[in-house]
C-alpha positions as CSV (number, residue, x, y, z in Angstrom):
1,M,0.0,0.0,0.0
2,T,1.4,3.4,-1.0
3,P,1.8,6.1,1.7
4,Q,-0.8,8.2,-0.1
5,R,-3.4,5.4,0.0
6,L,-2.7,4.7,3.7
7,E,-3.1,8.4,4.4
8,Q,-6.5,8.4,2.6
9,L,-7.7,5.3,4.6
10,T,-6.4,6.8,7.8
11,R,-8.5,9.9,7.2
12,L,-11.5,7.7,6.4
13,R,-11.0,5.7,9.6
14,Q,-10.7,8.8,11.8
15,A,-13.7,10.5,10.1
16,L,-15.8,7.3,10.9
17,H,-14.4,7.3,14.4
18,Q,-16.0,10.7,15.0
19,I,-19.6,9.7,14.1
20,P,-20.1,6.4,16.0
21,E,-23.7,5.1,15.7
22,V,-25.2,2.2,17.7
23,S,-26.6,-1.0,16.2
24,G,-29.5,-0.3,13.9
25,A,-28.9,3.4,13.7
26,E,-25.8,3.5,11.4
27,E,-27.4,5.9,8.9
28,K,-24.5,8.5,8.7
29,T,-21.8,5.8,8.8
30,A,-23.4,3.9,6.0
31,A,-23.8,7.1,3.9
32,M,-20.1,7.9,4.4
33,V,-19.0,4.4,3.4
34,A,-21.3,4.4,0.3
35,G,-20.0,7.8,-0.7
36,Y,-16.4,6.6,-0.5
37,L,-17.1,3.4,-2.4
38,R,-18.8,5.2,-5.3
39,D,-15.5,6.9,-6.1
40,F,-14.1,3.4,-7.0
41,A,-16.8,2.5,-9.4
42,P,-18.2,-0.9,-8.2
43,D,-20.3,-2.8,-10.7
44,K,-23.1,-2.8,-8.2
45,L,-23.7,-0.9,-4.9
46,L,-26.4,-2.2,-2.6
47,T,-27.6,0.0,0.3
48,G,-30.1,-0.5,3.0
49,L,-29.2,-4.1,3.3
50,G,-30.6,-5.6,6.5
51,G,-31.1,-2.1,7.8
52,H,-28.2,0.2,6.9
53,G,-25.9,-2.4,5.3
54,V,-23.8,-1.5,2.3
55,A,-22.3,-3.9,-0.3
56,A,-20.0,-3.1,-3.2
57,V,-19.7,-5.8,-5.9
58,Y,-16.8,-6.1,-8.3
59,N,-17.3,-8.5,-11.2
60,G,-14.5,-10.7,-12.6
61,L,-13.8,-11.2,-16.3
62,A,-14.9,-14.9,-16.2
63,A,-17.2,-17.1,-14.2
64,G,-16.1,-18.1,-10.8
65,P,-16.9,-18.1,-7.1
66,T,-18.3,-15.2,-5.1
67,V,-16.0,-14.1,-2.3
68,L,-17.4,-11.9,0.4
69,I,-15.3,-9.8,2.7
70,R,-17.3,-8.5,5.7
71,C,-16.8,-5.7,8.2
72,E,-19.1,-4.0,10.7
73,L,-20.7,-0.5,10.8
74,D,-21.8,-0.1,14.4
75,G,-20.3,1.6,17.4
76,L,-21.1,1.2,21.1
77,P,-23.2,3.1,23.6
78,I,-20.1,3.9,25.7
79,A,-18.6,7.4,26.3
80,E,-15.1,7.6,24.8
81,L,-12.2,8.9,26.9
82,S,-9.8,10.5,24.5
83,D,-8.0,13.7,23.7
84,Q,-7.5,12.9,20.1
85,P,-8.6,15.5,17.6
86,Y,-10.8,12.8,15.9
87,R,-12.5,11.7,19.1
88,S,-16.2,10.9,19.0
89,R,-18.5,13.8,18.4
90,H,-21.6,11.8,19.5
91,E,-22.0,12.0,23.2
92,G,-22.2,8.7,25.0
93,R,-21.1,6.7,22.0
94,G,-17.8,5.5,20.7
95,H,-16.0,3.3,18.2
96,L,-14.5,1.3,21.0
97,C,-14.4,-2.1,19.4
98,G,-12.4,-1.1,16.3
99,H,-15.2,-1.3,13.7
100,D,-14.0,2.0,12.3
101,G,-10.6,0.3,11.6
102,H,-12.3,-2.8,10.1
103,M,-14.3,-0.6,7.7
104,A,-11.2,1.3,6.6
105,M,-9.4,-2.0,5.8
106,V,-12.2,-3.4,3.8
107,A,-12.7,0.0,2.1
108,G,-9.1,-0.1,1.1
109,L,-9.9,-3.1,-1.2
110,A,-12.2,-0.9,-3.4
111,A,-9.3,1.0,-4.9
112,E,-7.4,-2.2,-5.7
113,L,-10.5,-3.9,-7.3
114,A,-11.3,-0.8,-9.3
115,A,-7.8,-0.7,-10.7
116,R,-7.7,-4.4,-11.4
117,R,-10.9,-6.4,-11.6
118,P,-10.8,-10.1,-10.6
119,A,-9.9,-12.6,-13.3
120,R,-13.0,-14.6,-12.4
121,G,-15.9,-14.7,-10.1
122,R,-17.0,-11.7,-7.9
123,A,-15.6,-9.8,-4.9
124,V,-18.2,-8.5,-2.5
125,L,-17.3,-5.9,0.1
126,L,-20.0,-6.0,2.8
127,F,-20.4,-3.4,5.5
128,Q,-22.8,-5.0,7.9
129,P,-25.0,-3.3,10.5
130,A,-25.8,-4.3,14.1
131,E,-23.0,-6.7,14.9
132,E,-22.9,-5.7,18.5
133,T,-26.5,-6.9,19.2
134,G,-26.1,-10.1,17.1
135,K,-29.0,-9.0,14.9
136,G,-27.2,-7.6,11.9
137,A,-26.0,-10.7,10.1
138,T,-29.4,-12.3,10.5
139,A,-31.1,-9.2,9.0
140,V,-28.7,-9.1,6.1
141,L,-29.2,-12.8,5.3
142,A,-33.0,-12.3,5.5
143,D,-33.0,-9.3,3.2
144,P,-34.3,-10.3,-0.3
145,A,-31.4,-8.3,-1.8
146,F,-28.9,-10.7,-0.3
147,A,-29.9,-13.2,-3.0
148,Q,-27.9,-11.0,-5.4
149,I,-24.6,-11.5,-3.5
150,V,-24.8,-15.0,-1.9
151,P,-21.2,-16.0,-1.4
152,D,-19.3,-19.2,-1.9
153,Y,-16.6,-18.0,0.6
154,A,-16.8,-15.4,3.3
155,F,-14.0,-13.9,5.3
156,A,-13.7,-11.4,8.2
157,L,-11.3,-10.2,10.9
158,H,-11.4,-8.7,14.3
159,N,-8.6,-6.8,15.9
160,L,-7.2,-8.3,19.1
161,P,-5.7,-6.3,21.9
162,G,-2.8,-8.1,23.6
163,L,-1.4,-9.2,20.3
164,A,1.3,-7.0,18.7
165,V,0.2,-4.7,15.8
166,G,0.4,-6.6,12.6
167,K,0.5,-10.1,14.1
168,V,-2.1,-12.5,13.0
169,G,-4.0,-15.3,14.9
170,L,-6.0,-18.0,13.3
171,C,-7.8,-21.2,14.4
172,S,-9.7,-24.0,12.8
173,G,-13.1,-25.0,14.1
174,A,-14.6,-23.1,17.0
175,A,-13.7,-19.4,16.6
176,N,-16.2,-17.4,18.8
177,C,-18.5,-18.5,21.6
178,A,-22.2,-18.7,21.4
179,S,-23.9,-16.3,23.8
180,R,-27.2,-14.8,24.7
181,G,-28.7,-12.4,27.2
182,M,-31.4,-13.9,29.5
183,R,-33.9,-11.5,31.1
184,I,-35.9,-13.1,34.0
185,R,-38.8,-11.1,35.3
186,L,-40.5,-12.2,38.6
187,T,-43.9,-10.8,39.4
188,G,-45.5,-11.0,42.9
189,R,-47.7,-8.5,44.7
190,T,-46.7,-5.2,46.4
191,S,-47.7,-4.3,49.9
192,H,-47.1,-1.6,52.5
193,A,-43.6,-1.8,53.9
194,A,-45.2,-2.0,57.4
195,A,-47.0,-5.2,56.3
196,P,-44.7,-7.1,53.9
197,R,-46.4,-10.4,54.7
198,D,-49.6,-9.2,52.9
199,G,-47.6,-9.1,49.7
200,I,-45.5,-11.5,47.6
201,S,-41.9,-10.3,47.3
202,P,-39.5,-11.6,44.7
203,A,-36.5,-10.9,47.0
204,A,-36.0,-14.5,48.1
205,A,-36.3,-15.9,44.6
206,M,-33.9,-13.3,43.3
207,A,-31.4,-14.2,45.9
208,Q,-31.8,-17.9,44.9
209,L,-31.3,-17.1,41.2
210,M,-28.4,-14.7,41.7
211,T,-26.4,-17.5,43.4
212,G,-27.8,-20.5,41.5
213,L,-27.5,-19.3,38.0
214,P,-23.7,-18.6,38.0
215,D,-23.3,-22.1,39.5
216,L,-24.7,-23.5,36.2
217,G,-21.7,-22.3,34.3
218,Q,-18.4,-21.2,35.9
219,G,-16.2,-21.2,32.8
220,G,-13.1,-23.4,32.7
221,D,-11.5,-24.9,29.7
222,L,-12.7,-23.8,26.3
223,D,-13.9,-27.2,25.2
224,A,-17.3,-28.6,24.1
225,D,-18.5,-28.6,27.8
226,Y,-17.5,-24.9,28.5
227,A,-20.3,-22.9,30.0
228,L,-20.3,-19.5,31.7
229,V,-23.2,-17.6,33.3
230,T,-22.4,-14.0,34.2
231,L,-24.8,-11.9,36.3
232,T,-25.1,-8.5,34.6
233,H,-28.0,-6.7,36.2
234,A,-30.7,-7.0,38.9
235,R,-33.6,-4.8,40.1
236,L,-36.0,-5.3,43.0
237,G,-39.1,-3.1,43.4
238,E,-39.0,0.7,43.3
239,A,-36.6,3.1,44.9
240,T,-38.8,3.8,47.9
241,F,-39.0,3.0,51.6
242,G,-42.7,2.7,51.8
243,I,-43.5,-0.2,49.5
244,A,-42.6,-3.9,49.9
245,P,-41.6,-5.0,46.3
246,G,-43.8,-6.9,44.0
247,L,-41.5,-7.0,40.9
248,G,-37.9,-8.2,40.3
249,E,-35.6,-8.7,37.4
250,V,-32.4,-10.7,37.0
251,W,-30.3,-10.4,33.9
252,V,-27.5,-12.9,33.0
253,T,-25.4,-13.6,30.0
254,L,-25.1,-17.3,29.0
255,R,-21.9,-18.3,27.1
256,T,-20.8,-21.6,25.6
257,V,-18.4,-22.9,22.9
258,T,-21.0,-24.9,21.0
259,D,-24.7,-24.3,20.1
260,A,-25.6,-27.7,21.6
261,R,-24.2,-26.8,25.0
262,M,-26.1,-23.5,24.8
263,E,-29.4,-25.4,24.3
264,Q,-28.7,-27.4,27.5
265,L,-27.6,-24.3,29.4
266,V,-30.8,-22.4,28.4
267,A,-32.9,-25.4,29.5
268,D,-31.1,-25.6,32.9
269,A,-31.4,-21.9,33.5
270,T,-35.1,-21.9,32.6
271,A,-35.8,-24.8,34.9
272,L,-34.0,-23.1,37.8
273,A,-36.1,-19.9,37.3
274,R,-39.3,-22.0,37.2
275,R,-38.5,-23.7,40.4
276,A,-37.6,-20.5,42.1
277,C,-41.0,-18.9,41.1
278,A,-42.9,-22.0,42.1
279,D,-41.2,-22.1,45.5
280,H,-42.2,-18.4,46.2
281,G,-45.6,-18.1,44.4
282,L,-44.4,-15.8,41.7
283,M,-45.2,-15.4,38.0
284,L,-42.3,-15.8,35.6
285,D,-41.5,-14.2,32.3
286,I,-38.3,-15.0,30.4
287,E,-36.9,-13.1,27.4
288,F,-33.7,-13.6,25.4
289,D,-31.8,-10.8,23.6
290,D,-28.4,-10.3,22.0
291,V,-28.4,-13.9,20.7
292,F,-25.2,-15.1,19.0
293,E,-24.7,-18.5,17.6
294,A,-21.3,-20.1,17.8
295,C,-18.9,-19.0,15.1
296,T,-17.0,-21.8,13.4
297,N,-14.2,-21.6,10.9
298,H,-14.4,-23.9,7.9
299,P,-11.1,-25.8,7.4
300,A,-10.9,-25.0,3.7
301,A,-11.4,-21.3,4.4
302,V,-8.8,-21.4,7.2
303,Q,-6.2,-22.9,4.8
304,I,-6.9,-20.2,2.3
305,L,-6.4,-17.5,4.9
306,Q,-3.2,-19.2,6.2
307,D,-1.7,-19.2,2.7
308,A,-2.8,-15.6,2.1
309,C,-1.3,-14.4,5.4
310,A,2.0,-16.1,4.4
311,E,2.0,-14.6,0.9
312,A,1.2,-11.1,2.4
313,G,4.2,-11.4,4.7
314,H,2.2,-11.8,7.9
315,P,2.3,-15.5,8.7
316,A,-0.6,-16.6,11.0
317,Q,-0.1,-18.0,14.5
318,L,-2.2,-21.1,14.5
319,G,-4.1,-22.1,17.6
320,D,-7.1,-24.2,18.6
321,L,-8.9,-21.9,21.2
322,P,-11.9,-19.8,20.3
323,Q,-12.4,-16.3,21.6
324,R,-14.7,-16.0,24.6
325,W,-16.6,-13.1,23.1
326,S,-19.2,-13.6,20.4
327,E,-19.6,-12.6,16.8
328,D,-22.6,-12.9,14.4
329,F,-20.2,-13.6,11.4
330,G,-20.9,-17.3,12.0
331,Q,-24.3,-16.8,10.3
332,F,-22.6,-16.6,7.0
333,A,-21.5,-20.2,7.3
334,R,-25.0,-21.2,6.4
335,H,-24.2,-20.1,2.8
336,A,-20.4,-20.1,2.5
337,K,-17.2,-21.6,3.6
338,S,-16.2,-19.0,6.1
339,A,-13.4,-18.0,8.4
340,M,-12.4,-15.1,10.7
341,F,-8.9,-14.2,11.8
342,W,-7.5,-12.1,14.5
343,L,-5.3,-9.1,13.8
344,G,-3.2,-7.7,16.6
345,S,-4.0,-4.1,17.7
346,G,-1.2,-3.8,20.3
347,V,0.3,-5.5,23.3
348,T,-0.6,-2.6,25.6
349,Q,-3.9,-1.6,23.7
350,P,-6.8,-1.3,26.1
351,Q,-9.3,-4.1,25.9
352,L,-12.2,-4.0,23.4
353,H,-15.1,-1.9,24.8
354,N,-12.9,0.0,27.1
355,P,-13.6,3.7,27.1
356,D,-10.0,4.6,26.1
357,Y,-9.7,2.0,23.3
358,D,-8.6,3.3,19.9
359,F,-7.9,1.3,16.7
360,P,-4.2,1.6,15.6
361,D,-4.0,3.0,12.1
362,A,-0.7,1.1,11.5
363,A,-2.8,-2.1,11.3
364,I,-4.8,-0.9,8.2
365,P,-2.4,-2.0,5.5
366,V,-1.9,-5.4,7.2
367,G,-5.6,-6.2,7.1
368,T,-6.2,-4.8,3.7
369,G,-3.1,-6.7,2.4
370,I,-4.3,-10.1,3.8
371,F,-7.8,-9.6,2.4
372,L,-6.4,-8.6,-1.0
373,Q,-4.2,-11.7,-1.1
374,T,-7.2,-13.8,-0.2
375,L,-9.2,-12.4,-3.1
376,R,-6.3,-12.9,-5.5
377,T,-5.9,-16.6,-4.3
378,L,-9.6,-17.3,-5.1
379,L,-10.3,-15.0,-7.9
380,G,-7.0,-14.5,-9.6
């Protein structure tokens, strides 16, 4: 990548960094991305895909496979701590997961593809909405327009704090854990605080759940039996001294390596909640949100990435452990041989979702170069 191209992509990344938008509300981000892509003459530009998704298509000169390179549009509802001139201008929101950097790397492919179309097949650059909630990939796949770009192969990356800038990690098989948020609502009956026995308080059941649910999954080795239940929020009654509570909520995140283990964990957690409500005469309502299926790398796609990393001068460090956090990229495995790799964002880089995280611009040419080599391997 030339210094001029890197400077252009750095400006794009920092411009995107200033306008973070949360999942499902990425209107300005999508418009900026689409405007940038139009300057590099894609054969087709799809917008509004699965919400605010954008896809640029570059056709090859002969028949061949469709290869999709995916990145994410959304930021986070977290206030950024930064004194950078390009810090977030949207109060209470920030690009604190590096999706601005991911977009810049994938956008960097547009100039290369415009200058030199693939020899065969099609390259699709997808900017996906709503990854952080786990809803974006599902919405993109359900959009009728997705039929125009169904891939044979799909690739993505995520930056990884703790790994040196430019270093690459890759694993075959399980790549990201399945997870889901479980919201348990307990309904009893309020009473005067002077006569609590005349009501039905959820307090005892909540205490039972707040200790019992984490016991269902305490983490451990990242194998097929791995399960982790994390208590994230609880609320009992109203903030008052005069009312004995009649309503309580417990929120937990369930996490497993496999989808099968998730099904069992959901069943166990649901059974525990039902027993607690039955024991204390409460009504129960359970909802699930932020649902992520397990993300699994296809061995053929992993081999392609491994070869591309070596050709690009950034050999991958192979391992067999998935990341504990989740990714909805696994949805694309329904249609394509897919794989995701990890790109180092710095040994001392703050963790993803930290308020002082900032994607390193030095990683842009590495990610773009690996993706470009992947396209060349498959499309010529």
